[in-house]
C-alpha positions in Angstrom: 32.3 37.9 8.5 31.5 34.6 10.1 28.7 33.9 7.6 31.1 34.3 4.7 33.7 32.0 6.3 30.8 29.6 6.9 30.0 29.7 3.1 33.7 29.2 2.3 34.0 26.2 4.6 30.7 24.6 3.6 31.5 24.9 -0.1 35.0 23.6 0.5 33.7 20.4 2.1 31.0 20.0 -0.5 33.5 20.1 -3.4 36.2 18.2 -1.5 33.9 15.3 -0.6 31.8 15.3 -3.7 34.4 15.7 -6.4 36.8 13.8 -4.2 34.4 10.8 -4.4 34.6 11.0 -8.2 38.4 11.2 -8.2 38.8 8.3 -5.7 36.2 6.2 -7.6 38.3 6.7 -10.7 41.7 5.9 -9.2 40.3 2.9 -7.2 38.8 1.2 -10.1 35.2 2.0 -9.2 35.2 1.2 -5.5 32.8 3.9 -4.6 30.4 3.4 -7.6 28.0 5.9 -9.1 25.5 5.4 -6.3 28.2 6.1 -3.8 29.2 9.3 -5.4 25.6 10.5 -5.5 25.1 9.6 -1.9 28.3 11.4 -1.0 27.0 14.6 -2.6 23.7 14.3 -0.8 25.2 13.4 2.6 27.8 16.2 2.6 25.1 18.8 1.8 22.9 17.4 4.6 25.6 17.4 7.3 26.9 20.9 6.3 23.4 22.3 6.5 23.1 20.9 10.0 26.5 22.2 10.9 26.4 25.6 9.4 22.8 26.4 8.6 22.3 28.7 11.6 25.4 30.7 10.7 25.1 31.6 7.0 22.0 29.7 5.8 24.2 27.0 4.2 23.8 28.0 0.6 27.2 26.7 -0.7 26.0 27.5 -4.2 25.9 30.8 -6.1 22.7 29.9 -7.8 21.0 29.3 -4.5 22.3 32.6 -3.2 21.0 34.4 -6.3 17.6 32.6 -5.8 17.4 33.9 -2.2 18.3 37.4 -3.5 15.6 37.3 -6.1 13.2 36.2 -3.4 14.3 39.3 -1.4 15.5 37.0 1.4 19.2 37.9 0.9 20.3 41.6 1.0 22.1 42.8 -2.1 25.1 43.9 -0.1 25.7 40.3 1.0 25.2 38.6 -2.3 28.7 39.3 -3.8 30.5 38.2 -0.7 28.5 35.0 -0.5 29.4 34.1 -4.1 33.0 35.1 -3.6 33.3 32.9 -0.5 31.7 30.0 -2.3 34.0 30.2 -5.3 37.0 30.5 -3.0 36.0 27.5 -1.0 35.5 25.4 -4.1 38.8 26.5 -5.6 40.6 25.6 -2.4 39.1 22.2 -2.4 40.0 21.5 -6.0 43.6 22.6 -5.4 43.9 20.2 -2.5 42.5 17.4 -4.6 44.9 18.2 -7.4 47.8 18.1 -5.0 46.7 14.8 -3.5 45.8 13.2 -6.9 48.1 14.9 -9.4 47.6 12.1 -11.9 43.9 12.6 -12.2 43.1 14.6 -15.3 39.7 16.2 -14.6 39.6 16.5 -10.7 35.9 15.8 -10.9 35.0 18.3 -13.6 31.4 18.2 -14.7 31.1 17.3 -18.4 28.1 16.2 -20.4 28.1 12.5 -21.3 26.0 10.9 -24.1 24.1 14.2 -24.7 24.6 17.5 -26.4 25.5 20.8 -24.7 22.0 22.0 -25.4 20.4 19.0 -23.8 22.8 19.4 -20.9 21.7 23.0 -20.4 18.0 22.0 -20.3 18.6 19.2 -17.8 20.8 21.3 -15.5 18.2 24.1 -15.5 15.4 21.6 -14.5 17.6 20.0 -11.9 18.4 23.3 -10.3 14.8 24.4 -10.5 13.8 21.4 -8.5 16.6 21.9 -5.9 15.8 25.6 -5.5 12.1 24.8 -5.3 12.7 22.5 -2.4 15.1 24.8 -0.7 12.8 27.9 -0.8 10.0 25.8 0.8 12.0 24.4 3.7 14.1 27.5 4.5 13.4 30.3 6.9 14.4 33.7 5.5 17.7 33.2 3.8 18.6 30.2 5.9 18.4 26.5 5.3 17.9 25.2 8.8 15.7 23.1 11.0 15.2 19.3 11.5 13.9 18.6 8.0 15.8 21.0 5.8 19.0 19.0 5.8 17.2 15.8 4.9 15.0 17.4 2.3 17.8 19.3 0.5 20.4 16.6 0.9 17.9 14.1 -0.3 17.1 16.2 -3.4 20.8 16.6 -4.3 21.3 12.8 -3.9 18.2 12.0 -5.9 19.2 14.2 -8.8 22.8 13.0 -8.7 21.6 9.3 -8.9 19.5 9.7 -12.0 21.1 12.6 -13.8 24.7 12.3 -12.8 25.7 9.9 -15.6 24.7 12.4 -18.3 25.2 15.9 -16.9 27.2 15.4 -13.7 24.2 16.8 -11.9 26.1 19.9 -10.8 23.3 22.4 -10.1 26.1 24.6 -8.7 28.3 27.0 -10.6 31.0 27.0 -7.9 31.2 23.2 -7.9 31.7 23.1 -11.7 33.9 26.2 -12.0 36.6 25.2 -9.6 37.6 21.7 -11.0 37.3 23.0 -14.5 39.7 25.9 -13.8 42.2 23.7 -11.9 42.1 20.9 -14.4 41.9 23.1 -17.5 38.9 21.3 -18.8 36.7 24.3 -19.8 34.6 22.6 -22.4 30.9 23.1 -21.8 31.7 25.1 -18.7 29.3 27.8 -19.9 26.4 25.4 -19.4 27.2 25.0 -15.7 27.7 28.7 -15.2 24.4 29.7 -16.7 21.7 27.0 -16.5 21.7 26.8 -12.6 21.0 30.5 -12.3 18.1 30.3 -14.7 16.7 27.3 -13.0 17.0 28.9 -9.6 15.3 32.1 -10.8 12.4 30.1 -12.4 11.9 28.2 -9.1 11.5 31.5 -7.2 9.1 32.9 -9.7 7.1 29.6 -9.5 7.1 29.8 -5.7 5.9 33.4 -5.7 3.1 32.4 -8.1 2.0 29.4 -6.0 2.1 31.3 -2.8 1.0 34.6 -4.1 4.3 36.2 -3.3 4.4 34.9 0.3 7.7 33.2 -0.2 9.3 36.4 -1.5 10.1 38.7 1.4 13.1 39.7 3.4 13.2 38.0 6.8 15.7 38.4 9.5 
């Protein structure tokens, strides 16, 4: 049970800090800036990996959990509870943000800007591919832990948020997109963020298995 609470808590802080930075940037007239928002997402992922990686593996992302499951590093019996915990954590964070900032319309909902939904789908798929590709190479079993894992994964999230955030929101995380969309009622293009990350994560695992001749795809304790 502790690993599921770890996923709940980590996803809560990811969404609370990350989408919270978006909300606060809006209500403060741009005080945080786009770069600050991207760094917030990267840094919260990094510190949560260091704090909780030894407990649950610090997925905080249904697409990542599915990726580990495809790689046979996460047992099937745990997958549902990982995803449920992540969604619950994200929803709790969005609810708190809506309470604190009731005047904010989107609560940090990811929405495509300047591009079509189809282009958004392609970008989110590629972004998640890169994220999962990095994660699977720096993790042990189903766990993201170790000195460099937090830096590598948090750096990847920050990097992708810096260059892709202005057009896709750089979600790469179905729970992160689902929660603010549900709480704010902005469901337009939500299907992109609930599908593209899973496809990108799956392709990353298949690529890893091809490069390493299946060595990255095994269940480890």
